C-alpha positions as CSV (number, residue, x, y, z in Angstrom):
1,X,124.1,103.2,98.0
2,X,125.3,102.4,94.4
3,X,124.6,104.5,91.3
4,X,121.7,102.1,90.6
5,X,119.8,102.9,93.8
6,X,119.2,105.8,96.1
7,X,118.0,105.7,99.7
8,X,115.4,108.4,100.5
9,X,116.3,110.3,103.7
10,X,112.8,109.8,105.0
11,X,110.9,107.2,107.1
12,X,107.4,106.0,106.1
13,X,104.6,104.4,108.2
14,X,103.7,101.2,106.2
15,X,100.7,100.3,108.4
16,X,99.2,100.5,111.8
17,X,96.1,99.0,113.6
18,X,93.7,101.8,112.8
19,X,90.6,101.3,110.7
20,X,91.3,101.8,107.0
21,X,89.0,103.4,104.4
22,X,87.5,100.0,103.5
23,X,86.2,99.4,107.1
24,X,88.6,96.7,108.2
25,X,91.9,96.9,110.0
26,X,95.3,95.0,110.1
27,X,96.6,94.4,113.6
28,X,100.2,95.3,113.9
29,X,100.6,92.7,116.6
30,X,99.7,90.0,114.0
31,X,102.1,91.2,111.3
32,X,104.5,88.5,110.2
33,X,107.4,90.8,109.6
34,X,109.9,88.1,108.6
35,X,107.8,87.0,105.7
36,X,108.1,90.4,104.1
37,X,111.7,91.0,105.2
38,X,112.8,88.1,102.9
39,X,111.9,90.1,99.8
40,X,110.8,93.7,100.8
41,X,110.0,95.0,97.4
42,X,107.6,97.7,96.3
43,X,106.1,99.3,93.2
44,X,104.9,102.7,92.2
45,X,101.1,102.9,92.8
46,X,101.0,99.0,92.9
47,X,101.8,98.8,89.2
48,X,103.6,95.5,89.0
49,X,103.8,95.7,85.2
50,X,106.0,98.8,85.5
51,X,108.7,96.8,87.3
52,X,110.1,96.9,90.8
53,X,110.5,100.6,91.8
54,X,112.0,100.2,95.3
55,X,112.9,98.0,98.2
56,X,112.4,98.8,101.9
57,X,115.3,99.2,104.4
58,X,115.3,99.4,108.2
59,X,112.0,97.5,108.3
60,X,110.8,97.3,111.9
61,X,107.9,97.6,114.4
62,X,107.7,100.4,116.9
63,X,104.7,100.7,119.2
64,X,101.7,100.1,116.9
65,X,103.5,101.2,113.7
66,X,105.3,99.3,111.0
67,X,108.1,101.5,109.8
68,X,110.7,101.4,107.0
69,X,112.8,103.6,104.6
70,X,112.5,103.3,100.8
71,X,115.5,102.6,98.6
72,X,114.6,103.6,95.0
73,X,115.6,101.5,92.0
74,X,117.2,103.9,89.6
75,X,117.2,101.3,86.9
76,X,113.5,101.6,86.8
77,X,112.4,104.0,84.1
78,X,110.5,106.0,86.6
79,X,113.2,105.7,89.3
80,X,114.6,109.3,89.2
81,X,111.1,110.8,89.1
82,X,110.1,108.7,92.2
83,X,113.2,110.0,94.0
84,X,112.2,113.5,93.2
85,X,108.6,113.1,94.1
86,X,109.4,111.3,97.4
87,X,112.0,113.8,98.3
88,X,109.8,116.8,97.5
89,X,106.9,115.4,99.5
90,X,104.6,114.4,96.6
91,X,104.7,110.7,97.3
92,X,103.8,111.0,101.0
93,X,102.3,107.5,101.7
94,X,103.2,103.9,101.7
95,X,100.5,101.3,100.9
96,X,100.6,97.6,101.7
97,X,99.9,95.4,98.7
98,X,99.1,91.7,98.1
99,X,98.0,91.2,101.7
100,X,97.8,87.5,102.7
101,X,95.2,86.8,105.4
102,X,96.2,84.0,107.8
103,X,93.7,84.6,110.6
104,X,90.9,87.1,111.2
105,X,88.0,87.8,113.6
106,X,84.5,89.2,113.1
107,X,83.9,89.3,116.9
108,X,82.3,92.6,118.0
109,X,84.8,93.0,120.9
110,X,87.6,93.2,118.4
111,X,86.1,96.1,116.5
112,X,86.8,99.8,116.9
113,X,84.3,102.7,116.3
114,X,83.6,103.1,112.6
115,X,84.8,99.6,111.8
116,X,82.5,97.7,109.5
117,X,84.8,94.9,108.3
118,X,86.8,92.1,110.0
119,X,89.9,92.5,112.1
120,X,92.9,90.8,110.4
121,X,94.7,89.3,113.4
122,X,97.5,87.4,111.5
123,X,98.9,88.5,108.1
124,X,101.7,89.6,105.9
125,X,102.2,91.5,102.7
126,X,104.2,90.6,99.5
127,X,104.9,94.2,98.5
128,X,104.5,97.8,99.7
129,X,104.2,100.6,97.2
130,X,104.8,104.3,97.3
131,X,101.5,106.1,96.5
132,X,100.0,109.5,96.4
133,X,96.9,108.6,98.5
134,X,97.1,106.1,101.5
135,X,94.7,103.2,101.4
136,X,95.0,102.9,97.6
137,X,92.1,100.9,96.0
138,X,94.5,98.7,94.1
139,X,96.1,97.5,97.4
140,X,93.9,97.2,100.4
141,X,90.8,96.2,98.4
142,X,92.6,93.0,97.4
143,X,93.2,90.3,100.0
144,X,94.5,86.8,99.5
145,X,94.6,83.4,101.3
146,X,97.7,81.3,101.6
147,X,97.0,79.6,98.2
148,X,96.9,82.9,96.4
149,X,93.1,82.8,96.0
150,X,91.7,86.3,96.1
151,X,89.3,86.9,99.0
152,X,86.3,89.0,98.7
153,X,85.9,91.5,101.6
154,X,82.2,90.7,101.7
155,X,82.9,87.0,102.2
156,X,85.2,87.9,105.2
157,X,82.3,89.8,106.8
158,X,79.7,87.2,106.1
159,X,81.5,83.8,106.4
160,X,83.8,82.0,108.8
161,X,87.3,81.1,107.5
162,X,86.2,77.5,106.8
163,X,83.8,78.8,104.2
164,X,86.6,80.3,102.1
165,X,88.5,77.0,101.7
166,X,88.3,75.3,98.4
167,X,86.3,72.1,98.0
168,X,89.4,70.1,97.3
169,X,91.0,71.3,100.5
170,X,87.9,70.6,102.4
171,X,88.0,67.0,101.1
172,X,91.6,66.7,102.2
173,X,90.6,67.8,105.7
174,X,87.8,65.3,105.8
175,X,90.0,62.5,104.6
176,X,92.7,63.3,107.1
177,X,90.1,63.3,109.9
178,X,88.5,60.2,108.5
179,X,85.1,61.9,108.2
180,X,82.3,60.4,106.1
181,X,80.7,63.7,105.2
182,X,83.1,65.4,102.8
183,X,80.8,67.6,100.8
184,X,79.6,70.3,103.1
185,X,81.1,72.7,105.6
186,X,78.7,71.8,108.4
187,X,79.6,68.1,108.3
188,X,83.3,68.9,108.5
189,X,82.8,71.4,111.3
190,X,80.8,68.9,113.3
191,X,83.5,66.3,112.7
192,X,86.2,68.7,113.9
193,X,84.1,69.6,117.0
194,X,83.5,65.9,117.8
195,X,87.3,65.3,117.5
196,X,87.9,68.3,119.8
197,X,85.4,67.0,122.3
198,X,87.0,63.5,122.2
199,X,90.4,65.0,122.7
200,X,89.1,66.9,125.7
201,X,87.6,63.8,127.2
202,X,90.9,61.9,126.6
203,X,92.9,64.7,128.3
204,X,90.5,64.5,131.2
205,X,90.8,60.7,131.5
206,X,94.6,61.0,131.3
207,X,94.5,63.6,134.1
208,X,92.3,61.3,136.2
209,X,94.6,58.3,135.5
210,X,97.7,60.4,136.5
211,X,95.9,61.5,139.7
212,X,94.9,57.8,140.5
213,X,98.4,56.7,139.8
214,X,99.8,59.3,142.1
215,X,97.4,58.4,144.8
216,X,98.2,54.7,144.4
217,X,101.9,55.4,144.6
218,X,101.4,57.5,147.8
219,X,99.6,54.5,149.3
220,X,102.4,52.1,148.3
221,X,105.0,54.4,149.8
222,X,102.9,54.7,153.0
223,X,102.6,50.9,153.3
224,X,106.3,50.5,152.6
225,X,107.1,53.0,155.3
226,X,104.8,51.3,157.8
227,X,106.4,47.9,157.0
228,X,109.8,49.3,157.8
229,X,108.6,50.8,161.0
230,X,107.0,47.5,162.1
231,X,110.2,45.6,161.2
232,X,112.4,48.0,163.2
233,X,110.1,47.8,166.2
234,X,110.1,44.0,166.1
235,X,113.9,43.9,166.0
236,X,114.2,46.2,168.9
237,X,111.6,44.3,170.9
238,X,113.5,41.1,170.2
239,X,116.8,42.7,171.2
240,X,115.3,43.9,174.5
241,X,113.9,40.4,175.1
242,X,117.2,38.8,174.5
243,X,118.8,41.2,176.9
244,X,121.1,42.7,174.2
245,X,119.5,46.1,174.7
246,X,118.6,48.3,177.6
247,X,115.4,50.5,177.3
248,X,117.6,53.6,176.9
249,X,119.6,52.0,174.1
250,X,116.4,50.7,172.4
251,X,115.0,54.3,172.2
252,X,118.3,55.6,170.7
253,X,118.5,52.9,168.1
254,X,114.8,53.4,167.2
255,X,115.7,57.0,166.1
256,X,119.1,56.1,164.5
257,X,117.8,53.1,162.5
258,X,114.2,54.3,161.8
259,X,114.5,53.6,158.1
260,X,117.3,51.0,158.1
261,X,116.1,47.7,159.5
262,X,118.9,45.8,157.7
263,X,121.6,47.7,159.4
264,X,119.8,47.4,162.8
265,X,119.5,43.6,162.4
266,X,123.2,43.3,161.7
267,X,124.1,45.5,164.7
268,X,121.9,43.6,167.2
269,X,123.2,40.2,165.9
270,X,126.7,41.3,166.7
271,X,125.9,42.3,170.2
272,X,126.5,40.0,173.2
273,X,123.6,39.3,175.5
274,X,123.6,41.5,178.7
275,X,124.1,39.5,182.0
276,X,123.8,41.0,185.4
277,X,126.3,40.3,188.2
278,X,123.7,37.9,189.9
279,X,123.3,36.1,186.6
280,X,127.1,35.8,186.2
281,X,127.5,34.4,189.7
282,X,124.7,31.9,189.2
283,X,126.3,30.9,186.0
284,X,129.7,30.4,187.6
285,X,128.1,28.3,190.3
286,X,126.3,26.2,187.8
287,X,129.6,25.8,185.8
288,X,131.6,24.8,188.9
289,X,129.4,22.0,190.3
290,X,132.1,19.5,189.3
291,X,134.4,21.0,191.9
292,X,132.2,19.6,194.7
293,X,131.9,16.1,193.2
294,X,133.1,13.1,195.2
295,X,134.6,10.0,193.6
296,X,131.2,8.3,193.4
297,X,129.8,11.5,191.6
298,X,132.4,11.1,188.9
299,X,131.7,7.4,188.4
300,X,127.9,8.2,188.3
301,X,128.0,11.1,186.0
302,X,130.9,9.9,183.8
303,X,130.8,6.1,183.5
304,X,133.6,6.3,180.8
305,X,136.1,7.5,183.5
306,X,137.4,10.3,181.2
307,X,136.8,13.1,183.7
308,X,138.7,11.2,186.4
309,X,141.6,10.8,183.9
310,X,141.5,14.5,183.1
311,X,141.4,15.3,186.9
312,X,144.4,13.0,187.5
313,X,146.3,14.7,184.7
314,X,145.3,18.3,185.5
315,X,144.8,18.3,189.2
316,X,146.7,15.3,190.7
317,X,146.4,16.6,194.3
318,X,142.6,16.8,194.2
319,X,142.5,13.4,192.5
320,X,144.6,11.9,195.3
321,X,142.4,13.4,197.9
322,X,139.3,11.9,196.4
323,X,141.1,8.5,195.8
324,X,142.3,8.3,199.5
325,X,138.9,9.3,200.7
326,X,137.2,6.6,198.7
327,X,139.6,3.7,199.0
328,X,142.1,4.3,201.8
329,X,140.2,6.0,204.6
330,X,137.1,3.9,203.9
331,X,139.1,0.7,204.6
332,X,140.2,2.1,207.9
């Protein structure tokens, strides 16, 4: 530390969640430590007019306690004396000052034995003084809202937080929520409750819409899957009918192409039709009927004479046999 300040080799409990002498309590879990850490100053006995007497170092929360170590401002006229009194054990206590109430509860289940006031559930302080008696009347007896308005402890016990708001602020709330009743608390609370109910209904409707949309999508997916199954089955049946597939191959392709009718269609289209040996022999016999034609058959089936010309060019021996049989042997 510099010559202008001195850190006391002693740690103080700034606050905990116990009931104070005024009947209310400050929850450690609701302490906004960062708000005070920005400017952790303190006075002697909360006397602001006497100047800043100290700042707090090593500010932290352990278990249910807010802890810190004081660094005394030796430039303050009373600085040296505060160092001596703190070091000798005469200034034994720290006292939270200028407490800003953000949220509180008057619910019985939040109260401890002996508690008569509210439970401050969210808060911060703007200073913390060294004092001779904890719970100093100049500190805890004064509470403030966020707009620096002093809050009467009786009001906290008797009224909800809405009742402590200024009329101008109430009007701002009413205007923001587009409420017609801007003059009394009951009208604003009713409007807020109506909006909350409407929001709840909207959330329920959105949830139902999401559920309906999901069910519809599932139906669409099921129908699309059924359509693919029907298309694949039809292609396989046609392939079997056209003798491009055997029953065994059909069953295999049904598994391999269960979700790919396009690929299956291309595959079957490229397959030749299956023909048995009997079918091949019958086909050959049908294709070779010209081989047993006589001369008169050629003239009957091909009046143009082109087949006889082809026969003479491609098989002159057979042509000569038919010619002799028709014209030479017949004359004899």
